[in-house]
LUMRO-890958 format. One record per residue (C-alpha): z, y, x. Coordinates in steps of 0.2 Angstrom, whole numbers, padded with zeros to 4 digits, always signed. Each point is the difference from the previous one (the first is absolute). Layout:
REM LUMRO-890958
ZYX
...
***
This chain:
REM LUMRO-890958
-0133-0066-0105
+0012-0002+0015
-0006+0000+0018
-0001-0014+0011
+0018-0004+0006
-0006-0002+0018
-0002+0019+0000
+0019+0001+0002
-0002-0005+0018
-0018+0003+0005
-0007+0014+0011
-0016+0010-0004
+0000-0003-0019
-0014+0009-0009
+0001+0013-0013
+0001+0019-0001
+0015+0009+0005
+0003+0007-0017
-0002-0018-0008
+0013-0006+0012
+0012+0014-0003
-0001-0003-0019
+0004-0018+0003
+0016+0004+0009
+0016-0007-0008
+0016+0010+0000
+0007-0012+0013
-0015+0004+0011
+0003+0019-0002
+0018-0002+0004
-0004-0010+0016
-0013+0014+0004
+0014+0013-0002
+0012-0009+0011
-0013-0003+0014
-0008+0017-0001
+0018+0008-0001
+0006-0009+0015
-0015+0006+0011
+0001+0017-0007
+0019+0001+0004
-0004-0005+0018
-0014+0013+0002
+0010+0014-0007
+0015-0004+0012
-0013+0002+0014
-0003+0018-0004
-0018+0002-0007
+0002+0019+0004
+0001-0004+0018
-0012-0015+0000
-0014+0012-0006
+0005+0014+0012
-0012+0002+0015
+0013-0002+0013
+0001-0012+0015
+0012-0015-0004
+0015-0001+0012
+0015-0010+0002
+0003-0016+0010
-0015-0010+0005
-0010+0007-0015
-0001+0017+0009
-0010-0009+0014
-0010-0011-0011
-0010+0015-0005
-0010-0002+0016
-0007-0017-0004
-0012+0002-0015
-0006+0017+0007
-0005-0008+0016
-0009-0014-0010
-0009+0013-0010
-0005+0011+0014
-0003-0012+0014
-0003-0018-0005
-0009+0000-0017
-0013+0013+0006
-0005-0013+0014
+0000-0014-0013
+0016-0008+0006
+0016-0006-0010
+0009-0002+0017
-0003+0008+0016
+0008+0009+0015
+0013+0014-0002
+0003+0011+0015
+0014+0010-0008
+0015-0011+0003
+0006-0011+0014
-0014+0004+0012
-0011-0007-0014
+0002-0015-0011
-0011-0010-0013
+0002+0006-0017
+0004-0007-0013
-0002-0017+0009
+0019-0002-0001
+0004+0010-0016
-0006-0003-0017
-0017+0007-0005
+0000+0000-0019
+0013+0014-0003
-0008+0010+0013
-0018-0002-0007
+0007+0003-0017
+0006+0017+0005
-0017+0004+0007
-0008-0005-0016
+0011+0010-0011
-0002+0015+0012
-0019-0001-0003
+0003+0004-0019
-0007+0017-0004
+0013+0013+0002
+0013-0012+0007
+0010+0007+0015
+0004-0013+0013
+0019+0003-0001
+0000-0003-0019
-0011-0016+0003
+0013-0006+0013
+0015+0003-0011
-0008-0008-0015
-0004-0016+0009
+0017+0000+0009
+0008-0002-0018
-0013-0011-0007
+0010-0016+0004
+0016+0007-0008
-0008+0007-0016
-0011-0016-0003
+0014-0013+0003
+0006+0000-0018
-0018-0003-0006
-0002-0014+0013
+0016-0008-0005
-0005+0000-0018
-0017-0007+0004
+0008-0014+0010
+0010-0005-0015
-0013+0003-0013
-0014-0010+0010
+0013-0014+0003
+0001-0001-0019
+0019+0005+0000
+0004+0002-0019
+0005+0018-0006
+0011+0010+0004
+0000-0009+0018
-0015+0010+0008
+0007+0017-0006
+0017-0005+0007
-0007-0004+0017
-0009+0017+0000
+0016+0009-0004
+0010-0011+0013
-0011+0007+0014
+0007+0018-0003
+0018-0004+0007
-0008-0009+0014
-0010+0015+0005
+0015+0011-0001
+0011-0012+0010
+0009+0009+0014
+0006-0015+0009
-0014+0001+0013
-0010+0014+0006
-0013-0007+0012
-0003-0018-0004
-0014+0003-0013
-0004+0000-0018
+0012+0012-0008
-0001+0019-0001
+0011+0004+0015
-0011-0012+0011
-0016+0008-0006
+0007+0018+0003
+0004-0006+0018
-0018-0004+0002
-0002-0018-0007
-0012+0004-0013
-0012-0014+0005
+0013-0012-0003
+0003+0006-0018
-0018+0000-0004
-0002-0018+0007
+0016-0006-0010
-0007+0007-0016
-0017-0008+0004
+0009-0017+0003
+0008+0000-0017
-0017+0004-0008
-0008-0014+0010
+0013-0013-0005
-0003+0005-0018
-0019-0003+0002
+0004-0016+0009
+0010-0006-0015
-0016+0002-0010
-0010-0009+0013
+0012-0015+0000
+0000+0000-0020
-0018+0004-0004
-0010-0003+0016
-0008+0017-0001
+0002+0016+0010
+0001-0008+0017
-0011+0014+0007
+0012+0013-0006
+0015-0010+0006
-0008-0001+0018
-0004+0018+0000
+0018+0005-0005
+0007-0011+0013
-0012+0007+0013
+0005+0018-0005
+0018-0005+0001
-0002-0007+0018
-0010+0015+0006
+0013+0012-0007
+0015-0008+0009
+0002-0017+0007
+0019-0003-0004
-0002+0000-0019
-0015-0011+0002
+0012-0013+0007
+0010+0002-0016
-0016-0001-0011
-0007-0016+0009
+0017-0009-0001
+0002+0004-0018
-0018-0006-0003
+0004-0017+0008
+0016-0001-0011
-0010+0004-0016
-0012-0014+0004
+0014-0012+0003
+0008+0004-0017
-0017-0005-0007
-0001-0017+0010
-0018-0005-0001
-0016-0001+0012
-0008+0013-0011
+0014+0013+0003
+0000-0004+0019
-0019+0002+0001
-0001+0016-0010
+0014+0008+0011
-0009-0006+0016
-0016+0008-0006
+0009+0017-0003
+0008-0001+0017
-0016-0004+0009
-0009+0014-0009
+0014+0013+0004
+0000-0006+0019
-0019+0002+0001
+0001+0018-0008
+0013+0005+0013
-0007-0008+0015
-0009+0016+0006
+0018+0007+0004
+0010-0016+0002
-0010-0009+0013
+0000+0015+0013
+0019+0002-0005
+0004-0017+0005
-0011-0001+0015
+0007+0016+0008
+0018-0003-0003
+0003-0001+0019
-0005+0019+0001
+0014+0005-0013
+0018+0005+0002
+0016-0008-0006
+0013+0013-0004
+0014-0013+0000
+0007+0004-0017
+0017-0009+0001
+0004-0013-0013
+0012+0004-0013
+0015-0012+0000
+0011+0007-0014
-0007-0012-0013
+0012+0001-0014
+0002+0018+0000
-0019+0002-0001
-0004-0014-0012
+0015+0003-0012
+0006+0018+0001
+0016+0004-0008
-0009+0013-0012
-0013-0012-0004
+0011-0014-0008
-0006+0004-0018
-0018-0003+0006
+0003-0016+0008
+0010-0006-0015
-0014+0005-0012
-0013-0007+0011
+0010-0016+0001
-0001-0001-0019
-0019+0002+0001
-0002-0013+0013
+0011-0013-0010
-0010+0005-0016
-0016-0003+0009
+0005-0018+0005
+0007-0004-0017
-0015+0007-0009
-0013-0007+0012
-0007+0017+0002
-0013-0001+0014
+0001+0019+0004
+0019+0000+0001
-0001-0015+0011
-0012+0008+0012
+0011+0015+0001
+0016-0010+0003
-0008-0010+0014
-0007+0016+0008
+0017+0008-0001
+0007-0015+0009
-0014-0001+0013
+0002+0019+0004
+0019-0002+0002
-0002-0015+0011
-0014+0009+0010
+0012+0015+0003
+0014-0012+0006
-0010-0012+0011
-0015+0011+0006
+0001+0000+0019
+0000+0016+0011
-0019+0005+0001
-0013+0012-0005
+0003-0002-0018
+0017+0008-0004
+0011-0011-0011
+0005+0016-0010
-0018+0001-0006
+0004-0015-0011
+0014+0008-0010
-0012+0010-0012
-0006-0016-0007
+0017-0007-0002
+0005+0015-0010
-0017+0002-0010
+0002-0018-0006
+0018+0003-0005
-0005+0015-0010
-0014-0009-0008
+0011-0015-0004
+0012+0012-0008
-0014+0007-0011
-0003-0018-0005
+0018-0002-0005
-0001+0015-0011
-0015-0006-0008
+0008-0017-0004
+0016+0009-0006
-0011+0010-0012
-0009-0016-0006
+0017-0009-0002
+0007+0014-0011
-0016+0000-0011
+0000-0019-0002
+0018+0001-0005
-0004+0012-0015
+0002-0009-0017
-0007+0012-0013
-0008-0011-0013
-0017+0006-0005
+0002+0015+0012
+0002-0011+0015
-0018+0002+0007
+0000+0019-0003
+0017+0002+0010
-0007-0010+0014
-0016+0010+0000
+0008+0016+0001
+0013-0006+0013
-0014-0003+0012
-0008+0016-0004
+0016+0010+0003
+0005-0011+0016
-0012+0008+0013
+0003+0018-0004
+0019-0004-0001
+0000-0008+0017
-0010+0014+0007
+0012+0013-0006
+0015-0009+0006
-0007-0003+0017
-0007+0017+0003
+0017+0008-0005
+0009-0010+0012
-0013+0003+0014
+0000+0018-0004
+0018+0004+0001
+0002+0001+0019
-0017+0010+0000
+0009+0014-0009
-0016+0004-0009
+0005-0004-0018
-0002+0013-0013
+0015+0011-0002
+0004-0005-0017
+0003-0018+0005
+0019-0004+0000
-0001-0010+0017
+0008+0004+0017
+0001-0009+0016
+0008+0003+0017
-0013-0011+0008
-0014+0011+0006
-0017-0007+0006
-0008+0006+0015
-0017-0004-0007
-0004+0017-0008
+0004+0009+0016
-0010-0011+0010
-0015+0001-0012
+0001+0019+0001
+0001+0000+0019
-0015-0011+0002
-0012+0007-0013
+0005+0018+0002
-0009-0002+0017
+0001+0008+0017
-0006+0016-0007
+0015+0003-0012
+0013-0004+0013
+0012+0013+0006
-0006-0004+0017
-0018+0002-0003
-0002+0015+0011
+0008-0010+0014
-0011-0015-0002
-0017+0009-0003
+0005+0012+0014
+0001-0015+0013
-0016-0007-0008
-0009+0016+0002
+0006+0002+0018
-0007-0017+0005
-0016+0004-0009
-0002+0015+0011
+0005-0009+0016
-0014-0013-0004
-0013+0014-0002
+0006+0010+0016
+0004-0015+0011
-0010-0014-0006
+0004-0015-0013
+0011-0014+0005
+0015-0011-0004
+0017+0007-0002
+0018-0007+0001
+0014+0009-0009
+0018+0000+0004
+0010-0009-0014
+0016+0004-0009
+0006-0005-0017
+0000+0018-0007
-0019-0001+0000
+0003-0007-0017
+0002+0018-0006
-0019+0003+0002
-0003-0013-0013
+0003-0017+0009
+0004-0004+0018
-0018-0006+0001
-0007+0017-0005
-0009+0003+0017
-0009-0016-0001
-0012+0010-0011
-0005+0011+0015
-0017-0008+0000
-0002+0002-0019
+0003+0019+0001
-0010+0003+0015
-0015-0011-0004
+0004-0012+0013
+0001+0012+0014
+0018-0003+0004
+0005-0018-0001
+0017-0006-0002
+0005-0014+0012
+0012-0007-0013
-0006-0006-0017
+0005-0008-0015
-0007-0018+0000
+0012-0006+0014
-0006-0018-0001
-0018+0005+0002
-0001+0003+0018
+0007-0008+0016
+0001+0018+0007
+0015+0004-0012
+0014-0006+0011
-0006+0011+0014
+0000+0015-0012
+0018-0003-0004
+0005-0003+0019
-0009+0017+0004
+0008+0009-0014
+0017-0006+0005
-0003+0006+0018
-0005+0017-0007
+0012+0003-0015
+0018+0005+0001
+0004-0009-0016
-0014-0014-0002
-0001-0012-0015
-0004-0016+0010
-0005-0010-0016
-0007-0015+0009
+0013-0013+0005
+0002-0008+0017
-0009+0013+0011
+0008+0007+0016
+0001+0018-0006
+0005+0014+0012
+0009+0016-0004
-0008+0017+0002
-0009-0001+0017
-0015+0012+0001
-0004-0005+0018
-0003-0018-0005
-0008+0005-0017
-0014+0011+0007
-0008-0014+0010
+0000-0011-0016
-0008+0014-0010
-0014+0001+0013
-0001-0019-0001
-0003+0001-0019
-0012+0014+0001
+0012+0013-0009
-0006+0018+0003
+0014+0009-0008
+0019-0002+0000
+0010+0010-0014
+0018+0003+0004
+0014+0009-0009
+0017-0005+0008
+0007+0011+0014
+0001-0015+0011
-0017-0006-0002
-0008+0017+0001
+0010+0004+0016
-0006-0016+0008
-0018+0003-0006
+0000+0017+0007
+0004-0007+0018
-0013-0014+0000
-0015+0004+0010
-0012-0010-0012
+0005+0010-0016
-0006+0017-0004
+0007+0010-0014
-0015+0005-0011
+0008+0006-0017
+0017+0002-0009
+0005+0002-0018
+0016+0005-0008
+0014+0002-0001
+0004-0008-0017
+0017-0003-0008
+0005-0019-0001
+0014-0008-0009
+0009-0010+0014
+0016-0010-0004
+0010+0013+0010
-0008+0015-0009
-0016+0010-0001
-0009+0003+0017
-0017+0006+0005
-0014-0012+0006
-0014+0006+0010
-0015-0011+0005
-0008+0001+0018
-0017-0008+0002
-0004-0006+0018
-0017-0006+0006
+0001-0016+0010
-0011-0001+0016
-0009-0016+0004
-0001-0006-0017
-0019-0002-0002
-0006-0013-0012
-0011-0009+0014
+0006-0001+0018
-0005-0010+0015
+0012-0013+0007
+0006+0000+0017
+0002-0019+0001
-0006-0015-0008
+0010-0007-0015
+0008-0017+0002
-0003-0013-0013
+0015-0009-0007
-0005-0017-0007
+0009-0005-0016
+0001+0017-0008
-0015-0001-0010
+0003-0004-0018
+0019+0002+0001
+0008+0016-0008
+0017-0004+0007
-0005-0005+0018
-0011+0016+0001
+0014+0011-0006
+0012-0007+0012
-0012+0001+0015
-0005+0018-0005
+0018+0006-0002
+0005-0006+0017
-0015+0008+0008
+0003+0016-0010
+0018+0002+0007
-0005-0004+0018
-0007+0015+0008
-0005-0009+0016
-0013-0010-0010
-0007+0014-0011
-0016+0003+0011
-0005-0019-0003
-0002-0004-0018
+0002-0018-0006
-0015-0007-0009
-0002-0013-0014
-0017-0005+0007
-0013+0007+0012
-0013-0004+0013
+0002-0016+0011
+0002+0011+0015
+0016+0008-0006
+0016-0007+0007
+0010-0012-0011
+0019+0000+0000
+0014-0005-0012
+0008+0015-0009
+0017-0002+0009
-0008-0003+0017
+0008+0015+0009
-0011+0015+0005
-0018-0004-0004
-0013+0001+0014
-0008+0017+0002
-0019+0000+0003
-0006+0018+0001
-0017+0003-0008
-0013+0014+0005
+0004+0016-0008
-0011+0006-0015
-0002+0016-0009
+0000+0000-0019
-0008+0014-0010
-0007+0005-0018
+0013-0010-0009
-0005+0000-0019
+0008-0008-0015
-0005-0003-0018
+0003-0011-0015
+0003-0017+0009
-0009+0006+0016
+0005+0005+0018
-0013+0004+0013
+0001+0007+0017
-0010+0002+0016
+0003-0004+0018
-0007+0005+0017
-0002-0019+0004
+0004-0017-0008
+0010-0014+0007
+0018+0005+0000
+0012-0004-0015
+0003+0015-0012
+0015+0001-0011
-0003+0005-0018
+0016+0007-0008
-0003-0007-0017
+0009-0015-0008
-0009-0016+0003
-0007-0010-0014
-0013-0014+0000
-0013+0010-0010
-0004+0012+0014
-0016-0004+0009
-0007+0009+0015
-0018+0004+0006
-0003+0005+0018
+0016-0009+0005
+0009-0017+0000
+0015-0002-0011
+0010+0007-0007
+0015-0010+0005
+0018+0003-0006
+0012+0007+0013
+0018+0006-0001
+0008+0007-0010
-0014-0002-0013
-0015+0009+0007
-0018-0004+0005
-0009-0002+0017
-0019-0001+0003
-0010-0003+0015
-0015+0011-0001
-0017-0007+0004
-0009+0016-0004
+0004+0019+0003
+0002+0002-0019
+0012-0011-0010
+0001-0001-0019
+0014-0008-0009
-0002-0004-0019
+0011-0008-0013
-0010-0013-0009
+0001-0016-0008
+0006-0017+0007
-0006-0017-0006
+0016-0002-0009
-0004+0016-0010
-0017-0006-0004
+0007-0016-0006
+0012+0009-0011
-0013+0010-0008
-0011-0015-0003
+0014-0010-0008
+0004+0015-0011
-0018+0002-0005
+0001-0019-0005
+0016+0004-0010
-0009+0014-0009
-0014-0012-0005
+0012-0013-0005
+0009+0012-0011
-0016+0005-0009
-0004-0018-0002
+0017-0004-0007
-0001+0015-0012
-0016-0005-0007
+0006-0018-0003
+0016+0006-0008
-0010+0011-0012
-0009-0015-0006
+0014-0012+0001
+0010-0003-0017
+0019+0002+0002
+0010-0016-0002
+0016+0009-0005
+0002-0012-0014
+0003-0014+0013
+0016+0009+0007
+0016+0003-0009
+0008+0018-0001
+0012+0004+0014
+0016-0001-0010
-0002-0017-0008
+0017-0002-0006
+0004+0018-0005
-0005+0012-0013
-0019-0001-0003
-0003+0016-0009
-0002-0008-0017
+0005+0012-0014
-0001+0015+0012
-0017+0005-0006
-0004+0009-0016
-0007-0016-0008
+0002-0018+0005
-0012-0006+0014
-0013-0013-0005
-0004-0015+0010
-0017-0001+0009
-0013-0006-0011
-0006-0013+0012
+0018-0007+0002
+0006-0009+0015
-0010-0013+0009
+0003-0018-0005
+0015-0007+0010
+0006+0016+0006
+0016+0009-0006
-0001+0016-0010
+0003+0014+0013
+0016+0009-0004
-0003+0019-0002
-0019-0002+0000
-0001+0007-0017
+0007+0017+0004
-0010+0016-0004
-0004+0012+0014
+0017+0009-0002
***
């Protein structure tokens, strides 16, 4: 007796695994071989021998991402928090309020598995989006009821996308992931899976809870692929024009929004306290959208797009529309926080998937053209069985040629060599296996000893491009990771997460001979230790790490810098040849975390709630030494003077001196004592609205991005807590969880109405004759007055 035809498109069908395996047709097995083979190929190219090696990942941003999950595991989760205060970078910043929590939390969860080293957990999660993308693409096609061999071709089509070398930082492919964008690839893979489940929701009315959860996970993994997922969801609803489709899509969207509210609401409410790096819009449109070496892809995708319209294929129509939307977004997106280059991965992914559809239809066309008399059905059947493995083999051969990892007996050669294998080995071999490991860990050990002998504190290190030899130019961002938080790094990875970021770059430029200056539109200065040291003091930086002869000479002559350690020399490969590099570590006098102010701050009306205005006023104040002793405030007591930001030299109102003692810090806590209350005190930690003071009024935000309190007691305690926005977000997410449970229970009891919707490819090959035996119509037949659904009689394969 044949199974219910709705099993071909349903989720959560019952039956033992053995029974389901026995029921698989040759076509289903061939599809499984193609999908599993595509994922396995990707995994093998990512060097499993290195992924399972207990070494610390390096390379690009990934070499600094190592800090985040470990901080969540060791400092936030033990206090029952998913987000909180991190003092290790940028004089403190909220984490992961402005970065994506799901990949970070997933690394922690994998790390908790028995016998699982943290480094291995991090590596495995970092490749999760890449390895799962073929499976997600197959699920998208299968759940959208695309006839075979379409879903398998979609899965295989993701492989050349992943190995595409046309972009290396925008997101989604292997190079971008190796550069540190693994959250993006995880989110992109989830978005494909979500769209497949959404197709089930629109066709059957079931699995609304699952779709909402998947969209929520997509959002909490990375916000940019979420735009792609939401736009595609709207298009999917529009190609099924009905009130029912719109309602179901809206229910899924509302549920996802509620589930992500605990992170989204504080994110949106606190955007004025973030930073805009000013990524410059790319304006070379044709070269990026239609690269010369990608003409074959555009042509094949064009065949897929035209075929989708002619065959009325809903999935192909969605991909076509999304390709156009992505291209138009790249072309017309204004200069802003969302870099238009971030839309290119969606353009290319849609092209590759459309190319996969074109291949599937070409295979169908060949099969339909066969005229073999009584053997016709058998020829077609075995054509679809052979198609997925054949497409996989051809695709993997073409992808593997530049990788130079083919077996020696294969008669293929290419002069095109991919950089992906070398980059993979560089990242996953880890800091420990670099030729410069003794240099890197020598500097780390020196700073750890400095912290033990001279006290813990923040450090600013001189920059030069050759620091990449250590594993990544960002390697020293891990100083707090290696020293258990004793030595912080003023610079950190999440550049947009703190309004203190611009002042780190300004100070680093003043204290480096060859600085990086990554943020646009800042008034950078060349090496000037005399100017840089007061800024180190202003930001509470305790140690300055220098290596250039010019920086060390100026530091040795500065009265507020004391040499406390040296390390090296180490050989370094400079463009002009190998030279030695030695590190000198200086302690900065007057860099205490909490200090009394000599003058009242001046409140500047109009700065509150404006990221741009605050940055402009703070940068002007930063570069004006005559105003350094009177900080500008966003708000404050009514007794403080009010002035416009550009109103010349602010009034100087001296305050009675006060002595600060017993400064203590902990997870989300800063406390100190005073000899008497009443005078304003500067806390050299980044301001954020979650800070609350007991024993003092405030805190208030002052330039460049620090905090001021006015003590009302001789002991002040600052704690990082929850705001009403945070609590509202948690409440809405709790409501979302309850809603997901309710929808899940209703979906389990709800009969699928799949027989009311036609299959995706209504004018194309429906699969008849591709099974071992002819399909039988449903016993109940169509409802009176309703058309017979095309393709509804297919078996599960």
